[in-house]
C-alpha positions in Angstrom: -19.2 15.1 -6.0 -20.5 11.6 -7.0 -21.4 9.1 -4.4 -18.8 6.3 -4.7 -21.2 3.6 -3.5 -23.7 4.6 -6.2 -20.8 4.6 -8.7 -19.8 1.1 -7.6 -23.2 -0.4 -8.1 -23.7 1.5 -11.4 -20.5 0.0 -12.7 -21.7 -3.5 -11.8 -25.0 -2.9 -13.7 -23.3 -1.4 -16.7 -20.9 -4.3 -16.9 -23.8 -6.8 -16.8 -25.4 -4.9 -19.7 -22.2 -4.6 -21.6 -22.5 -0.9 -21.8 -18.8 -0.1 -22.3 -19.5 3.5 -23.5 -21.1 4.4 -20.2 -18.5 2.6 -18.2 -15.9 4.7 -19.9 -17.9 7.9 -19.2 -18.0 7.0 -15.5 -14.3 6.2 -15.4 -13.5 9.6 -17.1 -14.1 11.4 -13.9 -11.3 13.4 -12.5 -12.1 12.2 -9.0 -9.7 9.3 -8.0 -12.3 7.9 -5.6 -14.8 7.6 -8.4 -12.3 5.9 -10.7 -11.5 3.4 -8.0 -15.2 2.8 -7.4 -15.7 2.1 -11.1 -12.8 -0.4 -11.3 -14.0 -2.0 -8.0 -17.4 -2.6 -9.7 -15.9 -4.4 -12.7 -15.4 -7.7 -11.1 -18.2 -9.6 -12.8 -18.6 -11.3 -16.2 -18.8 -8.8 -19.0 -22.1 -8.8 -20.8 -22.9 -7.6 -24.3 -20.4 -7.8 -27.2 -17.0 -9.5 -27.1 -15.1 -6.2 -27.0 -16.5 -5.3 -23.6 -14.1 -7.5 -21.6 -11.0 -6.2 -23.4 -12.3 -2.7 -23.1 -12.6 -3.1 -19.3 -9.1 -4.5 -19.2 -7.9 -1.4 -21.1 -9.5 0.9 -18.5 -7.7 -1.1 -15.8 -4.4 -0.7 -17.7 -5.0 3.1 -17.7 -5.8 2.9 -14.0 -2.6 1.0 -13.3 -0.6 4.2 -14.1 -2.9 6.5 -12.0 -1.3 8.6 -9.2 -3.8 7.2 -6.7 -2.7 4.0 -5.0 -6.4 3.0 -4.6 -7.0 3.2 -8.3 -3.8 1.2 -9.0 -4.9 -1.4 -6.4 -8.3 -1.7 -8.0 -6.7 -2.1 -11.4 -5.0 -5.3 -10.1 -8.4 -6.7 -9.0 -9.8 -6.1 -12.5 -6.9 -7.9 -14.1 -7.4 -11.1 -12.0 -11.2 -11.0 -12.1 -11.5 -10.5 -15.8 -8.9 -13.2 -16.4 -11.1 -15.5 -14.4 -13.9 -14.8 -16.9 -11.6 -15.8 -19.8 -10.9 -12.3 -21.0 -7.6 -11.7 -22.6 -5.5 -9.9 -20.1 -2.2 -9.8 -22.1 -2.2 -6.0 -22.0 -1.9 -6.2 -18.2 1.3 -8.2 -18.1 3.6 -5.2 -18.3 1.5 -3.1 -15.9 1.4 -5.9 -13.4 5.2 -6.1 -13.4 5.4 -2.4 -12.7 2.8 -2.7 -9.9 4.9 -5.5 -8.2 7.5 -2.7 -7.6 5.0 0.0 -6.7 5.9 2.5 -4.0 2.7 1.6 -2.1 2.8 -1.7 -0.1 -0.8 -2.5 -0.6 -0.5 -2.1 -4.3 2.4 -4.4 -4.3 0.5 -7.0 -2.3 -2.6 -6.8 -4.5 -0.3 -7.1 -7.6 1.3 -10.2 -6.2 -2.1 -11.9 -5.7 -3.2 -10.8 -9.2 0.0 -12.2 -10.7 -0.6 -15.6 -8.9 -4.1 -15.7 -10.4 -3.2 -15.0 -14.0 0.2 -16.7 -14.2 -1.3 -19.8 -15.8 -1.5 -17.9 -19.0 1.3 -18.6 -21.4 3.5 -15.5 -21.2 7.0 -14.8 -20.2 6.7 -14.6 -16.4 10.4 -14.6 -15.6 10.5 -10.8 -14.7 7.4 -11.3 -12.5 9.0 -14.3 -10.8 12.1 -12.2 -10.0 9.9 -9.4 -8.6 8.0 -11.9 -6.4 11.2 -13.4 -5.2 12.3 -9.9 -4.0 9.0 -9.4 -2.3 9.7 -12.4 -0.1 12.0 -10.1 1.9 9.7 -7.0 1.8 9.4 -5.4 5.2 5.7 -4.9 4.9 4.1 -7.6 7.2 1.6 -9.0 4.7 3.8 -9.0 1.5 5.9 -12.1 2.0 2.8 -14.2 2.4 1.3 -12.8 -0.8 4.6 -13.4 -2.7 4.8 -16.9 -1.4 1.2 -17.6 -2.3 1.8 -16.3 -5.8 5.0 -18.4 -6.1 3.0 -21.5 -5.1 0.5 -20.7 -7.9 3.4 -20.3 -10.3 4.7 -23.7 -9.4 1.2 -25.2 -9.9 1.1 -23.5 -13.3 4.3 -25.3 -14.4 6.8 -22.6 -13.7 10.2 -23.4 -12.1 10.4 -21.6 -8.8 13.6 -23.3 -7.9 15.6 -20.1 -7.6 13.2 -18.9 -4.9 13.8 -21.9 -2.6 16.3 -20.1 -0.4 14.2 -17.0 0.1 11.1 -19.2 0.8 13.0 -21.1 3.5 14.1 -17.8 5.0 10.4 -16.8 5.2 9.7 -20.2 6.8 12.4 -19.5 9.4 11.0 -16.2 10.6 10.1 -16.1 14.3 7.3 -13.6 14.2 4.0 -14.5 15.9 2.1 -14.0 12.7 2.3 -17.3 10.9 0.6 -16.8 7.6 3.9 -16.1 5.7 5.3 -19.4 7.0 2.2 -21.2 6.0 2.3 -19.9 2.5 6.0 -20.4 2.1 5.6 -24.0 3.3 2.9 -24.6 0.6 5.2 -23.3 -2.1 8.1 -25.4 -0.9 6.1 -28.6 -0.6 4.6 -28.2 -4.1 8.1 -27.7 -5.6 9.4 -30.7 -3.6 6.7 -33.0 -4.8 7.5 -32.3 -8.4 10.7 -34.4 -8.5 13.2 -36.2 -6.4 15.7 -33.4 -7.3 13.3 -30.8 -6.2 12.7 -32.6 -2.9 16.4 -32.9 -2.2 16.9 -29.2 -3.1 14.3 -28.2 -0.5 15.7 -30.6 2.1 19.2 -29.2 1.7 17.9 -25.6 2.1 16.0 -26.6 5.2 18.9 -28.4 6.7 21.0 -25.3 6.3 18.4 -23.1 8.0 17.4 -22.7 11.7 13.6 -23.3 11.9 11.5 -22.8 15.0 10.0 -26.2 15.7 7.5 -24.7 18.1 5.6 -23.1 15.2 2.8 -25.4 14.0 3.4 -24.3 10.4 7.0 -25.5 10.6 6.2 -28.7 12.4 3.6 -29.7 9.8 5.9 -28.7 7.0 8.7 -30.8 8.3 6.4 -33.8 8.7 5.2 -33.5 5.2 8.6 -33.0 3.7 10.0 -36.0 5.6 7.2 -38.2 4.2 8.2 -37.4 0.6 
């Protein structure tokens, strides 16, 4: 059995050298933990020839359909990290949509963050938007915040998140002690509200129709900022 720490560092080194052939050999292991370790190591800038980056993305696309949730989760990380280096991640658009509906909650969460990071690319993101909107009501504690964060990113990238205003306000109105979902929902709502007077009024109407907990600092700050627009 291969040591996964060693595999991780080996993948990092091979990516720097641009040795796609040896990366593929490592990834060909039948051990899911090894596959996950390889993908985890593919976060850096690809060296060597131009085909290395797309080759790495292709491995992640393969990993996105793997039975292991850890492999699928690491595939999401490869998509967003290679996108940050300017690699074409268009082959990942379909797999990302599937991962947003994954049976594993942590995979869904990682896919939401990956979608938020790559959504500035000019593709049709409407199916992903619909999936993120649904994730705002996901029962997993950390998923609504990831979905709200991604929707804020989509808004900044020029996408219309108007149809998610109602669900975002519902996240803001939650009374759980954990406040990060409210914080991220507030960011998405405020960005949308700042885009236009119509957007501001739409957010205000949704807020007026909701019952918010004014004792929560995220809510108090949000209301102050919305009122100042």
